[in-house]
C-alpha positions as CSV (number, residue, x, y, z in Angstrom):
1,M,0.0,0.1,0.0
2,I,1.1,3.6,-0.7
3,P,2.4,5.2,2.4
4,R,-0.1,7.6,3.9
5,I,1.5,10.9,5.4
6,L,-0.3,13.6,7.2
7,T,1.2,16.9,7.3
8,I,0.0,19.2,10.1
9,A,1.3,22.8,9.5
10,G,0.8,26.2,8.1
11,S,0.2,27.2,4.5
12,D,2.6,29.0,2.7
13,S,1.0,31.2,-0.1
14,G,4.5,31.5,-1.9
15,G,4.8,27.7,-2.1
16,G,8.3,27.3,-0.6
17,A,7.6,26.0,3.0
18,G,4.8,24.6,5.0
19,I,2.3,22.2,3.7
20,Q,3.1,23.1,-0.1
21,A,6.7,21.9,0.6
22,D,5.7,19.0,2.4
23,L,3.1,17.6,-0.2
24,K,5.4,18.2,-3.0
25,T,8.3,16.3,-1.1
26,I,5.6,13.6,-0.1
27,T,4.5,13.0,-3.6
28,L,8.0,12.9,-5.0
29,L,9.1,10.2,-2.6
30,G,6.0,8.0,-3.5
31,G,3.9,8.8,-0.6
32,F,0.2,10.0,-0.4
33,G,0.1,13.4,1.3
34,M,-2.8,14.6,3.4
35,S,-2.9,17.9,5.2
36,A,-4.4,19.6,8.2
37,V,-3.7,23.3,8.0
38,T,-3.1,25.2,11.1
39,A,-2.7,28.7,9.8
40,L,-3.1,30.7,6.5
41,T,-0.1,32.9,5.7
42,A,0.3,35.9,3.1
43,Q,3.8,35.4,2.3
44,N,6.3,35.5,-0.4
45,T,10.3,35.4,-0.7
46,R,10.7,38.6,1.2
47,G,8.8,37.6,4.1
48,V,5.4,36.9,6.0
49,R,3.0,39.6,5.6
50,N,0.0,38.1,7.6
51,I,-1.0,35.2,9.4
52,L,-4.7,33.9,10.0
53,E,-4.9,31.1,12.6
54,V,-7.3,28.2,12.0
55,P,-9.3,27.4,15.3
56,A,-8.0,24.4,17.1
57,D,-11.3,22.5,16.9
58,F,-11.2,22.6,13.2
59,V,-7.6,21.6,13.0
60,A,-8.8,18.7,14.9
61,Q,-11.7,18.0,12.5
62,Q,-9.1,18.0,9.7
63,I,-7.1,15.4,11.3
64,E,-10.1,13.3,12.4
65,A,-11.6,13.2,8.9
66,V,-8.5,11.8,7.2
67,A,-7.5,9.4,9.9
68,A,-10.9,7.9,10.4
69,D,-11.3,7.3,6.6
70,I,-8.1,7.1,4.7
71,G,-5.9,6.3,7.6
72,V,-2.4,7.5,8.6
73,D,0.9,5.8,8.5
74,A,3.0,8.8,9.6
75,V,2.5,12.3,10.8
76,K,4.8,15.3,10.6
77,T,4.1,18.5,12.4
78,G,5.3,22.0,11.5
79,M,3.9,25.4,12.5
80,L,1.2,24.8,15.3
81,V,0.5,28.5,16.1
82,N,-0.9,28.3,19.7
83,P,-1.2,26.0,22.6
84,G,-4.9,25.1,21.7
85,V,-3.7,23.7,18.4
86,V,-0.7,21.7,19.9
87,R,-3.1,20.2,22.5
88,A,-5.7,19.2,19.7
89,V,-2.9,17.5,17.6
90,C,-1.6,15.7,20.6
91,K,-5.2,14.5,21.4
92,K,-5.7,13.2,17.8
93,I,-2.4,11.5,17.5
94,R,-3.3,9.6,20.8
95,E,-6.6,8.8,20.0
96,H,-5.6,7.1,16.5
97,G,-2.5,5.5,18.2
98,I,-0.1,7.1,15.6
99,R,3.5,6.2,16.5
100,K,5.5,7.5,13.6
101,V,5.3,11.2,14.5
102,V,8.2,13.6,13.1
103,V,8.2,17.0,15.0
104,D,9.7,19.9,13.3
105,P,9.3,22.4,16.1
106,V,8.6,25.5,14.2
107,M,9.2,28.1,17.0
108,V,11.4,30.7,15.9
109,A,11.5,32.2,12.4
110,K,14.6,32.9,10.5
111,N,14.7,36.7,11.6
112,G,14.5,35.5,15.2
113,A,10.7,36.2,15.5
114,R,8.8,33.8,17.9
115,L,6.2,31.7,16.0
116,L,5.0,30.0,19.1
117,S,4.0,31.6,22.4
118,P,5.9,30.6,25.8
119,E,2.7,28.6,26.8
120,G,2.5,27.0,23.4
121,E,6.2,25.9,23.8
122,E,5.5,24.3,27.2
123,V,2.5,22.4,25.7
124,L,4.8,21.1,22.8
125,K,7.6,20.2,25.2
126,K,5.3,18.5,27.8
127,E,2.8,16.7,25.2
128,L,4.0,16.5,21.7
129,I,7.5,15.8,22.2
130,P,6.8,12.6,24.3
131,L,4.8,11.4,21.3
132,A,7.6,11.7,18.7
133,E,9.4,9.3,16.9
134,V,12.0,12.0,15.7
135,V,12.3,15.5,16.9
136,A,14.2,17.7,14.4
137,P,15.0,21.3,15.6
138,N,17.5,23.7,14.2
139,L,19.9,25.3,16.4
140,P,17.6,28.3,17.5
141,E,14.9,25.9,18.1
142,G,17.0,23.6,20.1
143,E,18.0,26.5,22.3
144,A,14.3,27.4,22.7
145,L,13.3,23.8,23.7
146,T,16.3,23.5,26.2
147,G,17.0,27.0,27.3
148,R,20.7,26.3,26.4
149,K,23.2,27.5,23.8
150,T,23.6,25.0,21.0
151,R,26.2,26.8,18.9
152,S,28.8,24.0,19.3
153,L,29.0,20.3,18.8
154,K,29.0,19.9,22.6
155,G,26.1,22.2,22.9
156,M,24.1,20.1,20.4
157,R,24.9,16.8,22.1
158,E,23.7,18.2,25.4
159,A,20.7,19.7,23.8
160,A,19.9,16.1,22.3
161,I,20.2,14.5,25.7
162,L,17.9,16.9,27.2
163,I,15.2,16.6,24.5
164,H,15.5,13.0,24.6
165,K,14.7,13.2,28.3
166,M,11.5,15.1,27.3
167,G,10.2,11.9,26.0
168,A,11.4,11.9,22.3
169,R,12.8,8.4,21.0
170,N,15.1,10.1,18.8
171,V,16.7,13.6,18.3
172,F,18.0,15.1,15.2
173,I,19.5,18.5,15.7
174,K,20.6,20.3,12.5
175,G,23.8,22.2,12.5
176,G,23.2,24.5,9.6
177,H,23.6,27.6,11.8
178,L,27.0,26.5,12.9
179,A,30.1,28.3,11.8
180,G,32.4,26.4,9.4
181,E,31.4,22.8,8.1
182,P,27.8,22.1,9.1
183,V,27.3,19.0,11.4
184,D,24.2,17.4,12.2
185,V,23.7,15.4,15.5
186,F,21.4,12.4,15.7
187,F,20.9,10.8,19.3
188,D,19.0,7.6,19.8
189,G,19.1,7.5,23.5
190,R,22.2,5.5,23.5
191,K,24.5,6.6,21.0
192,F,25.5,9.8,19.1
193,Y,25.9,10.0,15.4
194,E,27.4,13.0,13.3
195,L,26.2,13.5,9.9
196,R,28.4,15.8,7.9
197,G,28.0,17.5,4.6
198,P,29.2,20.3,2.4
199,R,28.4,24.0,3.1
200,I,26.4,25.3,0.1
201,S,26.7,29.1,-0.5
202,T,23.4,30.3,-1.2
203,R,20.6,32.4,0.4
204,H,17.8,30.3,-1.2
205,T,17.1,28.0,1.6
206,H,13.5,28.7,2.4
207,G,11.5,25.4,3.3
208,T,14.6,23.7,4.4
209,G,13.2,22.3,7.7
210,C,9.8,21.6,6.3
211,T,11.3,19.5,3.4
212,L,13.6,17.5,5.5
213,S,11.0,16.6,8.1
214,A,8.6,15.6,5.3
215,F,11.3,13.3,3.9
216,I,12.0,11.7,7.2
217,A,8.3,11.0,7.7
218,V,7.8,9.3,4.4
219,E,10.8,7.1,5.1
220,L,9.6,6.1,8.5
221,A,6.1,5.2,6.9
222,K,8.0,2.8,4.5
223,G,9.6,1.1,7.5
224,T,13.1,2.7,7.3
225,S,14.7,2.9,10.8
226,P,15.0,6.5,12.1
227,L,18.8,6.7,11.6
228,E,18.8,5.6,8.0
229,A,15.8,7.9,7.5
230,V,17.7,11.1,8.7
231,G,20.7,9.8,6.7
232,K,18.8,9.7,3.3
233,A,17.0,13.1,4.4
234,K,20.5,14.7,4.7
235,E,21.5,13.7,1.1
236,F,18.2,14.7,-0.1
237,I,18.1,18.2,1.5
238,T,21.8,18.9,0.3
239,A,20.8,18.4,-3.2
240,A,17.6,20.7,-2.6
241,I,19.9,23.3,-1.3
242,Q,22.5,23.1,-3.8
243,F,19.9,23.4,-6.6
244,S,17.6,25.7,-4.8
245,L,15.3,28.1,-7.0
246,P,16.3,31.7,-7.1
247,L,12.6,32.8,-7.4
248,G,11.3,36.2,-6.2
249,E,13.2,39.1,-5.0
250,G,14.2,37.7,-1.6
251,Q,15.0,34.3,-0.1
252,G,14.0,31.5,-2.7
253,P,12.8,28.1,-1.9
254,V,14.8,24.9,-1.9
255,N,14.3,22.4,-4.8
256,P,13.1,19.0,-3.6
257,Y,12.7,18.0,-7.2
258,A,16.6,18.0,-7.8
259,L,17.2,14.4,-6.9
260,A,14.2,13.0,-8.3
261,A,14.7,14.7,-11.6
262,R,18.1,13.1,-12.0
263,E,16.7,9.6,-11.3
264,I,13.6,10.0,-13.5
265,E,16.0,11.3,-16.4
266,R,18.4,8.4,-16.3
267,Y,16.7,6.3,-18.9
268,R,16.0,9.1,-21.4
269,V,19.8,10.3,-21.0
270,I,20.9,7.0,-22.3
271,H,18.3,6.7,-24.9
272,E,19.1,10.4,-26.3
273,L,23.0,9.4,-26.6
274,Q,22.1,6.3,-28.4
275,K,19.8,8.1,-30.6
276,A,22.5,10.6,-31.3
277,F,25.2,7.9,-32.2
278,R,23.0,6.4,-34.8
279,I,22.8,9.7,-36.7
280,L,26.6,10.4,-36.3
281,R,27.1,6.7,-37.8
282,E,24.5,7.1,-40.7
283,R,26.2,10.7,-41.6
284,K,29.6,9.1,-41.4
285,V,31.4,12.0,-39.5
286,G,34.3,10.2,-38.5
287,H,36.6,12.7,-40.7
288,L,35.7,15.1,-37.7
289,F,37.3,13.0,-35.0
290,P,40.6,14.0,-33.5
291,E,43.7,11.6,-32.9
292,V,42.3,10.7,-29.5
293,Q,39.1,10.0,-30.9
294,S,35.6,11.6,-30.1
295,N,33.1,11.2,-27.4
296,L,29.6,12.4,-26.7
297,G,28.1,13.2,-23.2
298,Y,24.8,14.2,-21.8
299,G,24.4,14.9,-18.1
300,L,21.6,14.4,-15.7
301,P,19.6,17.5,-14.6
302,F,21.2,19.1,-11.4
303,S,24.6,16.9,-12.1
304,R,26.9,17.0,-9.2
305,G,29.8,15.0,-10.5
306,P,31.1,12.6,-13.4
307,E,28.9,9.8,-12.1
308,D,25.9,11.9,-13.1
309,V,27.2,12.3,-16.7
310,A,26.8,9.4,-19.2
311,A,29.2,9.0,-22.4
312,F,30.4,6.1,-24.5
313,P,33.1,3.9,-22.8
314,G,36.2,3.8,-25.1
315,R,34.8,6.8,-27.2
316,F,33.9,6.6,-30.8
317,V,36.5,5.1,-33.0
318,R,36.8,5.9,-36.9
319,I,37.4,2.8,-39.0
320,G,37.6,3.7,-42.6
321,G,34.6,6.0,-43.3
322,E,32.6,4.4,-40.6
323,V,31.9,5.5,-37.1
324,V,32.1,2.7,-34.5
325,K,31.2,2.7,-30.7
326,V,33.3,0.5,-28.3
327,A,30.3,0.2,-26.1
328,D,26.8,1.5,-25.1
329,P,26.7,4.8,-23.0
330,E,27.1,4.6,-19.4
331,F,27.2,7.0,-16.4
332,G,30.6,7.8,-15.2
333,A,32.2,6.7,-18.6
334,S,34.1,9.6,-19.3
335,Q,36.1,12.1,-16.8
336,H,37.1,14.2,-19.9
337,I,33.6,15.2,-21.3
338,A,32.1,15.0,-17.8
339,K,34.4,18.1,-16.9
340,I,33.3,20.0,-19.8
341,I,29.7,19.5,-19.3
342,L,29.8,19.9,-15.4
343,T,31.7,23.2,-16.0
344,A,29.3,24.4,-18.5
345,M,26.2,23.4,-16.1
346,A,27.7,25.4,-13.4
347,H,27.3,28.4,-15.4
348,Q,24.1,27.5,-17.4
349,P,22.4,24.4,-15.9
350,E,20.4,23.5,-19.0
351,M,23.7,23.2,-21.2
352,R,23.9,19.4,-20.5
353,S,25.7,18.0,-23.5
354,A,29.1,18.3,-25.3
355,M,31.1,16.5,-28.0
356,N,34.9,16.9,-28.9
357,L,36.1,17.3,-32.5
358,R,39.5,17.6,-34.3
359,F,41.0,21.2,-34.3
360,S,41.0,22.8,-37.8
361,E,40.8,26.4,-38.7
362,E,38.5,25.4,-41.5
363,I,36.1,23.9,-39.2
364,L,36.1,27.2,-37.1
365,N,35.6,29.3,-40.2
366,R,32.7,27.2,-41.1
367,A,31.2,27.5,-37.7
368,R,31.4,31.3,-37.7
369,K,29.9,31.6,-41.1
370,I,26.9,29.7,-40.2
371,G,26.5,31.8,-37.1
372,L,27.7,29.6,-34.3
373,R,29.3,31.4,-31.3
374,V,32.9,30.6,-31.1
375,D,35.3,31.2,-28.1
376,H,38.6,29.9,-26.9
377,F,41.1,29.5,-24.2
378,S,45.0,29.4,-24.2
379,R,46.9,26.7,-22.5
380,Q,49.9,29.0,-22.5
381,E,47.8,30.9,-19.7
382,E,47.1,28.1,-17.7
383,P,48.5,28.6,-14.0
384,A,51.3,26.1,-13.0
385,R,49.0,24.9,-10.0
386,V,46.3,24.0,-12.5
387,K,48.8,22.2,-14.6
388,R,50.1,20.2,-11.6
389,L,46.7,19.2,-10.6
390,E,45.7,16.1,-12.7
391,G,42.5,16.5,-14.6
392,S,42.1,20.1,-13.9
393,S,43.2,21.8,-17.0
394,L,40.0,21.3,-19.0
395,S,37.7,22.7,-16.4
396,W,40.0,25.6,-16.0
397,G,40.0,26.4,-19.6
398,V,36.1,26.1,-20.1
399,R,35.6,28.2,-17.0
400,Q,37.9,31.0,-18.3
401,V,35.9,31.1,-21.5
402,L,32.3,31.1,-19.6
403,Q,33.4,33.7,-17.1
404,K,34.2,36.2,-19.8
405,S,31.6,35.6,-22.3
406,N,28.3,37.6,-22.5
407,K,26.7,34.8,-24.4
408,F,27.0,31.0,-24.0
409,P,29.2,29.8,-26.9
410,D,28.3,27.1,-29.2
411,I,31.9,26.0,-29.6
412,I,35.1,26.4,-27.2
413,F,38.3,25.5,-28.7
414,D,42.0,25.4,-27.8
415,R,45.1,25.3,-29.9
416,G,46.9,22.7,-27.7
417,G,50.0,22.8,-25.7
418,E,52.8,20.5,-24.5
419,G,51.5,17.1,-24.8
420,K,48.0,18.3,-25.5
421,E,46.3,17.9,-28.7
422,P,44.5,21.1,-30.0
423,M,40.5,20.6,-29.8
424,I,37.1,21.8,-30.5
425,R,34.4,21.2,-28.0
426,V,30.6,21.6,-29.3
427,L,28.2,22.5,-26.4
428,G,24.4,22.2,-26.4
429,R,21.4,21.5,-24.3
430,D,21.0,18.0,-25.3
431,P,22.6,15.4,-27.7
432,E,20.2,16.2,-30.5
433,E,21.3,19.9,-30.4
434,V,25.1,19.1,-30.3
435,V,24.8,16.6,-33.1
436,A,22.8,19.0,-35.2
437,K,25.8,21.5,-34.9
438,V,28.3,19.0,-35.8
439,L,26.4,18.0,-38.8
440,C,26.5,21.7,-39.9
441,L,30.3,21.6,-39.5
442,S,30.7,18.4,-41.4
C-alpha cells in the first residue's frame, strides 16, 4: 500500500515551505500526502505579511476526517501556532495511536521572531515531544526547547540529551547555523551519530526544515529506521539546497525535485545518446574526429559529479569511413567529457551535452560563417598550480571562457600545448542539439 503521510502545518502562499513544501516532497517520494492546515499565511520570498490562525477544533476535525477514513502511516508537524492547536494535535495522535510522528518544532522564524507563544512551547515540550519518533530542531529551536546555547558540537549533544529526556525516542539536531562545516547530530538515547556535509553558499534556503522533516516522515512510513531515514534526508536536502530556486526578490525556496529529476531522467539520457550515435554513424562524420577519438556526453539535470554524466566507454572510433562505438553509453564513463559538461552546467544548468572534434581552422571558419558562437582559451595562460593538478586543465579552460563570455558559446576550442592535442568542443542543451551543430560543420 502507498505510504499515507499527514502533514499538520501552516500554509505558505509562496509555495516554498509549510504544507506546500511537504506535499511536494511526499509526492516525489511516492507517498500519499494529506494535510491539516493550522494557519494561513500571506507570504512570499521577502517575508510573511500576515497570518490567519485556524481554530483548534477545526484543526482537530481535519485530522479526524483523514485519519478515520483514509488512515495515517506517519505524521509530521510544523507550525502549530498556539497552545490550543498543539493540544488538539496531541489528542488526535493519541486517539488514533499514531506512532510514527516527526516533530519539526517551528518556534523561531529566520529573523528571530517567535512563532509560538511561551505557553505553546511548554505544551509542545510536555505533550507533543513525548509522542515523537523523531524531533528535528535547528539550533535556534534547540535553544528554545532547552534554554541552553547549542552553537557548538558539545552544545548540540547536550541539547539532544535534554530533548530525549522530554520523551522523544530520537533527536536530530540540524547544524546549519554552525560556523564552518555544518554538522548534524542524531541521538537515539544510547549513541550519538554525526552527519556531515558540504556548506552550500546560497541564500535560497526557504523551506529547508519542512522539506527535511517531510522526507523523514515518508521514510518512517516505509519502514526505514530513524537513523537511516535522517541519513537519506541529509542527502536529499543537500541536493535541494544545492539546486535551490532563485525565485522572487528575496529568499528563494529549496528544490525538492533535484534528486528525483536526476533519477527520472536516467533512462532518457541513455536513450538520447544512443539516438544521437545512430545519426552520427549514418552521416559518417568520422573525418571530424581527433587523434584521441571523439566522445559525446549528456548530464542528468542537477548533475553534481562525473557519475551523473553519461558518455560512451572507449569513445567513438573511426574505422575507414565508418563511425563505431566501443560500448553503449554509461554514467561515469568519461571524466574528460564530464568535466566539460559539469563546468558548463555550473554557469548555465540547461547546457548538459558536449562532444569533442578535431581542431581545424577550416571547421572554425565554417562555424562562424553559419552563425555559431565561437570562443577559446589558451593553454599557455594556464596557471602552474592547475597544470600540477591532474585532470583540472580542461575545467579551468572552459571556465575561463564562460566567465568572460556575454553569451554562452556553441564552440570552445584551444590550440593545444605541450603534450595536449588542439581540440574543438561543441556544446548544447542535449545530444540532439550538439549533433545538429556537428552536422553543420561536417
